C-alpha positions, -999 to +999 in steps of 0.1 A: +368-199-570+388-214-538+422-227-537+421-253-511+455-263-500+454-297-479+482-298-448+493-333-434+472-326-404+440-331-426+453-362-447+467-382-418+438-387-403+423-401-431+453-416-451+430-432-476+413-398-482+376-416-482+358-399-453+328-381-462+347-351-473+366-367-498+331-384-510+320-348-514+345-336-534+345-367-556+312-368-565+308-328-568+321-315-599+355-298-581+370-283-617+338-257-611+340-253-572+369-259-559+408-260-568+425-288-545+462-283-544+489-304-520+519-293-512+547-310-524+562-314-485+527-326-475+527-349-494+559-363-483+550-359-450+520-377-453+536-411-477+565-403-443+531-412-416+520-438-431+551-460-434+555-453-399+515-461-389+523-487-409+552-505-389+535-497-356+506-518-368+530-548-377+547-546-347+510-548-327+508-573-353+539-596-335+524-590-302+491-602-309+510-631-328+525-637-296+497-640-273+478-655-297+503-685-294+505-689-257+464-697-261+472-724-288+457-699-318+466-697-352+488-669-358+477-642-383+491-639-416+482-609-434+498-602-469+519-572-463+515-543-487+548-529-517+564-508-500+552-480-528+521-493-522+504-461-503+526-436-524+510-450-557+474-455-546+472-420-530+487-399-559+461-421-578+433-407-561+442-377-560+448-376-602+421-400-612+389-395-582+396-368-561+413-341-590+439-330-562+472-315-577+502-322-561+521-289-562+557-281-568+584-273-544+584-238-533+607-212-546+625-201-517+658-204-503+676-219-475+688-184-471+648-173-468+642-205-445+669-198-417+659-158-418+628-171-405+642-197-381+661-178-361+638-146-361+612-175-350+589-159-376+555-183-378+553-210-385+585-215-373+581-217-330+601-201-305+624-230-302+632-228-338+608-261-355+588-252-381+608-263-410+579-287-429+554-262-422+574-231-435+576-250-465+539-251-466+533-214-460+555-203-486+537-227-511+500-208-499+522-175-504+534-185-538+493-192-545+486-161-528+512-140-554+492-151-583+462-135-566+445-170-553+421-176-526+433-198-508+421-218-480+447-235-457+428-264-441+457-274-410+450-284-376+491-269-370+487-245-341+518-228-361+497-209-385+465-204-360+465-171-334+446-167-305+417-169-320+420-199-338+421-174-376+454-167-393+485-155-369+486-120-370+522-122-388+516-141-416+484-125-419+507-094-424+524-111-452+496-120-471+478-083-468+500-070-495+496-101-521+465-096-552+452-125-532+441-139-499+441-167-473+422-175-446+426-206-418+401-239-424+399-256-392+372-279-393+373-287-431+337-303-430+323-276-416+336-254-442+329-275-471+290-273-466+298-236-465+313-237-499+283-259-517+267-244-544+233-261-523+223-264-485+225-290-467+221-297-427+252-319-424+281-339-447+263-372-448+228-361-468+250-335-489+270-362-502+242-381-508+227-353-527+260-350-545+253-388-555+219-381-564+237-355-590+258-368-606+243-397-619+216-382-625+240-361-646+253-394-658+220-412-666+204-382-687+241-372-707+247-404-717+236-435-739+227-455-706+192-453-713+194-474-745+207-501-731+175-502-705+155-528-714+123-554-699+113-579-709+080-590-720+072-612-685+075-576-671+053-560-691+025-587-671+021-611-704+012-643-686+027-668-712+056-666-738+052-645-770+063-652-804+077-621-810+086-587-785+104-555-796+110-524-778+100-493-796+110-463-770+123-465-737+114-429-716+120-415-685+090-404-665+112-380-643+115-403-616+145-409-598+148-418-563+174-433-542+158-462-520+183-479-499+217-473-493+246-491-478+284-487-472+308-511-467+343-512-446+365-504-475+348-469-491+325-485-513+286-473-516+261-492-530+226-472-536+195-484-557+176-464-574+138-463-585+135-447-623+101-442-638+104-457-676+073-454-697+076-481-725+064-484-759+063-523-778+048-545-799+042-580-792+027-611-814+007-631-789-013-661-795-053-650-802-066-647-767-038-636-749-048-619-720-041-582-727-049-548-715-076-526-724-057-495-735-035-518-758-042-523-798-052-554-809-047-566-840-072-593-862-054-625-860-032-638-888-036-674-907-017-688-876-040-672-854-016-647-837-024-612-835+003-578-831-002-561-797+008-524-795+010-511-761+028-485-737+032-493-698+050-472-669+069-493-652+101-487-626+131-501-625+155-505-601+194-500-610+221-506-582+244-483-587+286-488-568+306-458-558+340-456-554+354-482-575+380-477-599+358-462-624+340-439-598+304-457-602+295-486-617+253-497-625+235-526-628+202-529-637+185-553-608+149-557-617+113-541-633+077-532-624+049-521-636+038-486-617+005-501-614+017-537-599-002-558-620+014-580-641+040-607-635+073-583-636+102-596-623+104-597-586+124-568-570+153-575-554+153-566-522+182-554-495+166-568-463+152-602-476+174-626-456+165-651-482+183-635-510+222-635-515+239-601-508+250-574-535+272-561-514+284-575-483+283-540-463+272-543-425+252-522-411+228-496-433+241-461-444+225-429-447 
C-alpha cells in the first residue's frame, strides 16, 4: 500500500481540501487504499500561507470599500474568523474526514541540514535555499527507511530532475533503503491510476465513490428499517382504518438521478431506490384494490382486511460533505407502475418548488 506525503504546494492550491482529489479520498475507504501523511513542517507552512492569503484578501476588501464609498455604496463588513480558525478546521478535516495523519518532526539534526545546505545537496538549491523542503525530504526518508513505498506529491522543482521524476541525487539516497520514493506532479491523475476500479476522470471517479459509500451504508446499517411509505403512496384513494407495514425489502435498484454542488463544497445527490412493500390494511368494503391482493370477507362493520405487495421506488436526498460525512433525507415514494395516487416526487428542476439546496449550476 502506498504512503502518500502531501507537500505545501499541493495543499496551498486547495486550502479547504474540497477539490475533486480530496472528495475522492474522502469517499473511498482510504484505510485500505492509501496511507496519507503531511509532514509537520508542511502543516505549519500551509497554515502560515493561509494567514497571508487571508491578510491579502482583507487588504483587497479595504480597497474595495474605499471604491464603494466613493460610489455611495454600502461598505462590506464580513465577519472575520478567529486567528486559529483555519488551523482547527484543517486539522479536523484531516483527522475526521480525510484520514490524513500529521507526521512528527523528523529526527534530523541542524548539523545534517547545514551540511546539506553548504554542499548544495538537493532539495537545497544553488543559492542555499530549501530549508523547509529538506525537512519534508527528511520525513520522506524516514518513511522509506521503515520500508514504506512513498509517493511524494509536490510541484516544487527542488525535488525534481530534468524529466520531472525524482532528482538523481535524492533517488540515490533512497536506493539503499528498504522502501521506495516516487515524485508525483499531477495528484489527480495519479489518484486515478491507483483506484481499484477504472475511471475516465476524477469527476466520474468521485461519483462512483459516493454511490459505493452510500451503498455500503445502505446495506450494512439499519437504515432500511426506517423507510416506511404511507398508505396513500401505495395507491389507496381513501383513508384506511388500519395500516401496517410488514416488510420493506430492497429490490436491487440504486440509481443516482440528480447531482448538485454548492459553492461551499456540499454536494446533494438524489437516488432512486427500489423497494418491495408487503402490507396489511383494513378498509371499507368496496374500496378499489389490486386484483392480486388478498381481501377478506367483510366484518360486522363492513370492513375488509387487505394483504398485498407493491413494488415501489423511494427517492432519497443524500447531502455529502457535512460534518458527519453525509446525511440522508427521505423525499418521496412512487409505485413502479406509476398507478395509484402516491406522493408527488420532488423534481430538482421544477421552478414551482422550494429548492432543497441552493447550489447554483448543476454538478455531474
